[in-house]
Structure formats: C-alpha cells, structure tokens
N, C-alpha and C positions, 0 to 999 in steps of 0.2 A: 884855229881848227886843228885837230890832231892829224898828223900825217898817217899814211898807210902803214908805215913801219911801227908807229906808236899804237895803232888800233889793233894790230894782230896780237900782241901780248894780252890786250884787254879781252879780245874775243876768246883767246885760248884760256884765260883765267875763268871766264864765264862758263865755258864748255866743261872745264874740269870741275867747277862748282856744281853744275847741273848733273854731271855724271856721279859725283860724290853724293849729292842729295838723292838721286835715284837709287844708288847702291844702298844708302842708309835706309831708304824706304823699303827696298826689297828685303834687307836683313831684318827690319822690324816686322814685316809681314811674315817672313819665314819663322821668326821667333814666336809670333802669335799662333801660326799654324802648328808649330811644334808643341805649343801649350794646349792644343785641342780646341782653339777658338775657330768658329766658322767665319771664313773670310771670303769676300766677293772677289771675282776675277779682276786682275789689274789692267789698267789701260796701257796699251803699247805706245810708248813715246819714242821708241827707237826701232828701226827695222830689225828683222831677224838676223841680218848679217852683222849687226853691231853686237858686241859682247853683252851690253846691258839689255838690248832687245832680246837676244837669245836667252839670257837668264830670266827675263820677265816671262817669255813664252813657256819656258820649262816650269817656272813656278806656277803659271796659270794651269798647265796640264796637271801638276801635282794637286792644286786646289780642286780642280774638277774631279780628279780621281777620288780625293778624300771626301768630297761632298756626296759623290755617288755611293761610296762605301758607307758613309753615315746614313744615307737614305735607306740602303739595304739593311743596315743594322737596325734602324727604327722599325722597318717593316717586319724583320725577323723577330724583334722583341715583341711587337704587337701580336704577331701570329702565335708566338710562344705563350704569351699571356692568355690569349683566347683559348689555346689548347689546354693550358693548365686549369683555367676556369671550367672548361668542359669536363675535364677529368675529375675535378672536385665535385661538380654537379653529379656526374655519373657515380662516383663513390658514395655520395650522400644518398642517391636513389637506391643503389645496391644495398647500402646499410639499412635503409628503411624496409626494402623488400625482404632482406634476410632475417629481419626481426620485426614483422608488422605487429601493431598493437590494435586489437579488435575489441570493440565494445559489444560483447555477445549478449548482454542483458543490461538493463538500466543499473548503472553503478558497478558493473562487473566487467573488468578488462581481461583479455587473454593475449599473451605474447608467446607465440610459437617460436622456438629458437632452433635453427637448422644450421648445420655445418660445424666448423671449428669454433669453440668458445674459448678464446684466449682472453688475457687480462684486459687488453686495450678494447676489444669488442664488448666485453662485459661492462666496462666502464661507460661506454657510449650507450649501450642498451639501458643501463640503469638510469642515465640522465634522461633518455627519451621516456622511459616508463614513469619516472617521478614527475616529469613535466605534464604528462598526459593525465596522471592521477589528479594533479592540482587543477588542470583545465576542465576535466569532466566531473570532478568531485566524486570519483569512484570510491567505493568502500571495500572492494576486493580486487586483487590482481592474481591471475593464474599464470605461472611460468611453465610452459610446456617444453620439456627437453627430450621429447620422443626422438627428434632428429639428431641428438648428440650421442656419439658412441665413446668418446674419450673425454675425460675430465681430470684435471690435476688439482693439487691442493689449493693453488691460488684461485682457480675458478670456483671451487667449493666455497672458499672464503668470500669471494665476491657475492655468491648467492646469499650467504648469511648476512653480509653487509646490506644487500638490496632489501632483504626481508626486514632488517631492523629499520632501514630508512623508510620503507613503506609504512611500518607500524608508527613511526614518528609522525607521519602525515595523517594518522588516524584511520588507516586502512589495514586490511588483512592481506597476507601474501601466502599463496599455496603453490606447491610444486607438483607437476603431473608428468607422467610418462617416463619414470625413472627406469632406465635400461638395466638388465641384470649385471652387465659388466660394470656399469657405473656404481651400482649398489655395492658390489664386491670391492671396488676400488675405495669407496668411501669408508667401508668397514675396515679395510686393511690400513688406511691412512689414519684411522682413529678419529675421524671428523664427527662432530655431534650435530646432527640435523633435527634433533627433537624439537627445536624451536620453530620449525617450519612444518606445516601440514603437508602431507604427501599423498598422492593418489596414483594408482597404477596407470591410468590413462586420462586423457583430457575428457573423454566421454563420461567416465566415472566422476571426475571432479565437477564437471558442469551439471551432471544429473543430481549429484548431492547438493550442489550450491542452489540450483533452481528448485529442487525439492524443498530445501530449507527455506528459501524465500517464499515459496507457495504455502508451506506450512505456517510460516510466520504471518503471512497475509490472512490465512484462515483463522489463526488464533486471534489476530487483531480484529477481524470481522466478528468472530464469536464473542469477544470481549465487548465490542460495541453493542451487539445485540443484547447481551446480558445487562449492560448498563442501561440500554433503552428500556428493557423490561422492568428493571428496578425503578427507573424514573417513572414509568407508567404506574407501577404499583403505589409508589409514594403519592402520585397525583390522585390516584383513585381513592386512597385512604383519606386524603385531604378533602376530596369531594364528598365522601361519605360522612365525614365529621361535620361538614357544613349542613 
C-alpha cells in the first residue's frame, strides 16, 4: 500500500490535471463565445473563492449577458421587419390611391394622376395600367393629368412610351386635363404629342368616348335592322316565286 507521503504527490498531480482540464474547457467555451456561438451556462465545479470557480462564474455572467443581448437583437430585428413590411404596404396603398384606375365604362379605363409625376412614379403607374388593361380587356385608357402642374422632358417621354405600350396591347390611349403651363412647357421643349389624342378635360374626353360608343351601337343596330329587312325581302320574293 502507498504511504501517506507517496499519495500526496499523486493527489496533487490529479488536482493539477483537473484544474488544467477545467481551464482548457473554459478557454474552449470562451473561444466559441467569441466566434458568436450560443453556449449554455457552465456547471460550477469549484467555489467562487477558487480561481477556476471565479473564472467560471465570470464566464457564466458573460454568457448570460450575451444571450440576453441576442434575444433583444432578435426582437428588435423582428419588430424592424414588421415595421418595414407595414411601411411597404402603406406605400403600395398610397401609390394605388394616388393613381387609381377606374373602369368608367365597359372597356374604358380612366387613371386620374395627382401630385408630382416623376420618372419612378410614372414607371409604376404604367405597370399598373398595362396589367389592368390585360385583366379587364379594355379597349381605351384615359390618362387624366388635371392634378399635375409641373412636367419635365422625362415625364413627357414616359407618357409617349405608355401610349405606345397601350397600343401594342390593342387599345387606345388618350390624354385629358392638360394644364396651360404644361402645354407651354411641352411646346418649349419641342416634344411631339400628336400621336396621343388630347382633351381639355376628363368630362370632354368621357363625353366624346361615350358618345362615340353610343353612336357605334346605334349604327350597329341600324345595320342589323337593315340586314333583317333585306333578309325579309329576299324571303318574301322567294315565297312569291313559289
């Protein structure tokens, strides 16, 4: 059996080994925490009065603080994402309200444009209008710019592009409510809007469009009646011949 003097060095060696192992474990955990890894609290194997115990307690406090900070960061990111989504939804709603598309007659769309007409807004309105034309199978689109007081070259060019895109879809595009300031600006810029039908007001445009549609319907009805009369005469002659 080992004597007391022989067992003391062995116990001391085990103690040093345990301390070294705990320090190595603490350093490993510290490195993982520094790398951003989420780490659970460590079990206290030594009292706070022991250097290893004090280091473990300090590391546990740091881990707890980091976990709380991560939790706050996650909550903040979630709140921020929800606010951004709400802002995007509000912007989409404002964009729709600032340029609503109304089907005032079967196959006739009207888009009143109010406020500042910049290039970005015109591009979005063009996208909305073209999609609505396809969905409703409209044959005519009226762009009313009564609420616009300022227009630059790029915006005029956008109107021309929109008109061409509408025609490519098989529909007509007319412009109503041209303000005197805008008409002078267009003339000074040398822009050519002869490819777009223009009206002084939306009322005038709709009156002309509705009147044309009613006249077309009357002409179609008149043609059908004439065709029916002609068919009746042919049938009457056939009966007389028999």
